[in-house]
N, C-alpha and C positions, 0 to 999 in steps of 0.2 A: 330247577325246580327239582322239591325232593322227590325221591322216589317212597320214604316214611315219613308218618303224620306219629308221633305222641300227642296223643289226650290224655288229658293228668284233673282227672279228677277230683276239684276242692272247693272246699269249703273250711275260710276263719280258724284255717288253721296258719297262717302263714313263719311261726317256725320251723315246723314238721316240713314245709314247701320252700322255703328257705332252700333245709338239706337235699331235698332231693330234689329239684335246678341245681343245684352243687355237683350230683351224681351226675347228671349232662353235657355238663361241659369236661369229663373227665371217660368222656368215651369215643373209641377207638375210628370211632364214623363219623363222617359231615353229615354226608347223607339224609340229614330228617330236621323236622323241623318241628316243636309244641307246641302245643294248646290246650293252657288252662280255660274247664270246663269248668266253672263258676258258676256251685248253687246258691249260689245272693249272698257272697260273702259280705261282712264291709272294707269300705275301702283302704279301712288298714291293710286288709290284709296282702295286695300290689304295695300297698307301701314300704313295705318289710320284704320282699322279692324283688322290688323297682330297680338296687347295684347288682343281686346274679341276672334281670333277666338283659339290665346290658352289657355285663359284659356275658353270654351270650351270643350276644346279636354282633356282637365284634368279633365274634370265631367267626362267626357263618350263619347262624342256630338263631332263625327265625325262633319270639314269642308269643304266639296270637292268648289274650284274655277274653273268654268269650263268654258274658255274661247273664244274666235273667232275677228280677223282683224275687227272697226270698218269697215265697209263698208253701213252704212247707220241702219233703224228701223231694225231687223232681229229676234227679241223678238225668235219667233215660231222656229225659227232657232237653236239658243241655248239651246231651252229650248227642244228640243227634245234631243238634246244628251250629256244634265243630266242626262237626264231617261232612256242613252242610258249606264247614267257610273250610273247606279245606278241598279242591276239586283236582288239587294233582297229584295226589297220594296215591299209588297203585296201594299204600301197604297201610292199614292200622291197624296204633296200636296201642290199648289203653289200659294205663292205673293209678295209683293213687296216687294222692297230694304228700302217704305217708309215708311214700317207697323211696325209699333211694336203689339203681340202679346199677347194677354192677357193667365195669367200663365196655366189657361188650355185650350189650345188652339190647341194643341197637340193635349189632352187625351179628346178632345173633338170630335175631329175629329176623331181619334179611334172605340171612342165607342158611332161611328154611323156607321163604318163600316161595310159590308155588302161584299158577296158577290155584282160585280156588281155592287157597291153600286155606285150613282151623289151627291154630297155635292155640297153647295151653300149661299153660307152668305156674309156679310157687310162687313162695314169702319163706326166707329162714325171718320166723318170729324172734323180734328181741326184745328181751325183759324189759324191766323197766331198769331196773342197773348199767344195764348195757347202755342202752337210748339216753339216759342221759350223759352217760360219756360220752358223748359224739358232741363235737367240737368240727370247724370249721379247714382246721388241721386235717386234723384224722378224715375226715372227705375227699379237701381237695387231693390229698396222698394213695387216698385209698386203704387205711390202715383199718377201717369200717367193717371189709374185705373176708377181716377174716375174724370175726363175729360172727360166728358158727357153732351149733355144741352139739358132741352128737346124735344129744334126740331128733334138734333142727333134720339133721342130716340122714336120719335114720323116717323122721318123717317123711320126708318131703321121696327119698325111698318108693319106702310104701304108695306116698301116692301116684308115682310114676308107674308104681305096675301095676296098682287095679282100672288107676286107668287106661297104659297100653291090652294089655288084656276083655279087658270090662271092653273097647273098642272094637278088641277084634273079635270075637263072641255076643257083637251086639244088639248087650246086655245097654239095659233104659240106666241115665245116668251118667252115662258114660260116652266119655268119659270125664274129669273131674275135673267142674272151669274155678278157677278164681276173677272176679271182674279188677283183680290188682296185676295184672297178670295175662293180657290175655292175647293174640291179632288174628286177625284177618284180610284176607286178598282186599282188594276195594269189591268186585267181582260180587266176589258168594256175598258183601258186608249188603247190598243195593239186593240183590234175588229173593234178599230176606226180610229186606225193607229196614234195616236196622230196629233197634232200640224198643220197640214194643211200648208206648207212651203208655201207654194202660195201668205199666207196674207204677203210682206215684203210694209212698210210702216206702218205710225202711222194709226188712227184711226180707226172705227169701227168697227171691222171682224176678226179677234182671238178668243178673245172669247165664242163674238155671235158664230162664226159657229163651235167649236167648241158643247154646248150644240145643237144647232140646227140636227149636226149628231144624240151626243145620244138618244134624242129625239125622230128621228122617228126610233131606234132603236127596231127588237117585238123577245121576248117580251121586254118592255118597263123594264129598268134597274129601285129599288131602288132611288127614290126622299129626299133626307135627304134638306130638308130645314131649315138649324144654322141659320139665319135668330133673332137677337134680343138674339140668343143663342147660339152664338162665334164666334164673331164682333170683328175686328183689327183695330189699333190707328190707324189713314192714317195722316200722317205729312204734312201741310200745305204746301206747293212750289209756286212759279209764271207755270202756266200755260197757255201756246198760247189759245188766246181764239176759242171756236167749232165754227169747220165747217160747211153749211148744210152737206144736206147728201150723197145728192148729187154731190159733194166737194172732199171730202174722200178720200186718196191716193186709197181705197183699195172696196168700194160701189158697181161698176159694179161690181168685181169681188163677191161680196159675194151677188150681184141679181142673179150671174147664179145661176143650177142648180148645183147643188155640189151632188158627190156618198157620201151612210157618209162614204164608207172607203177611208180614201181622197188617194192618187196616191202620193202624194212627205209630208210626213212622219215618219213615223219611220223608217220606212219599205223604200225604194227609190222604187223597180216595184213590188206590193202588188198584189198578188191573187186577183181578184178580188173578192171571195166569198157575202160576202156586196156591191154590189150593186146598179145604180140608183131606183133597184123598191121597196126600205124600204121604 
């Protein structure tokens, strides 16, 4: 029985996911499994990664592929389904298929895990040039972990401070959360009924919503601020230019008053013991 499950969001980027999975072969512990939460990729994705999946299985790390049909951005829905299929894991670690973990990624999250804990951490944003320099050899050897710039380190230190003091002072939208590196004690994740599947479409909402609902709980959960401590390496890829917040698909829904325990989450008709009052 795995102590932790790593949930990797994926969509039609086999080469990046392959490098990400190579990083899990380097982990300094084996007490975890992997669930690829696939938001509708074509069969090419699994063809690209199948040799690495076999390697992971050979060293005792099981990999499950959880897929649904491509009907647009439904990341929350497939992540909830992946969690349902991993009932034995007490720590739920969420990351993205374009992120390569450091060697101590899983063990660090496990070390900081406790009852109802909520973990936030960040990423080194690789440049186009450094991403193009990646190959199987420098990932297996761990050489990619040296690809940190002074500016990236400075940015993560800033995020650490803002999350630390913002949490202590109970500021809104703190701690800073990134869906590419966050973790939840299972009981805490179930307490808020998981991801809110009302967030459909790309943009602000799904990760910030989780943070908002968790931080409204009473008593508040222990926050593990792991910026600068346990950050992943995010591979460069083209992204559309950012939209103003009011133009994001989920902005209007995000601005509504939402219950701590979402209605459309892990359970579809949950008893609302935790409601608007929290």
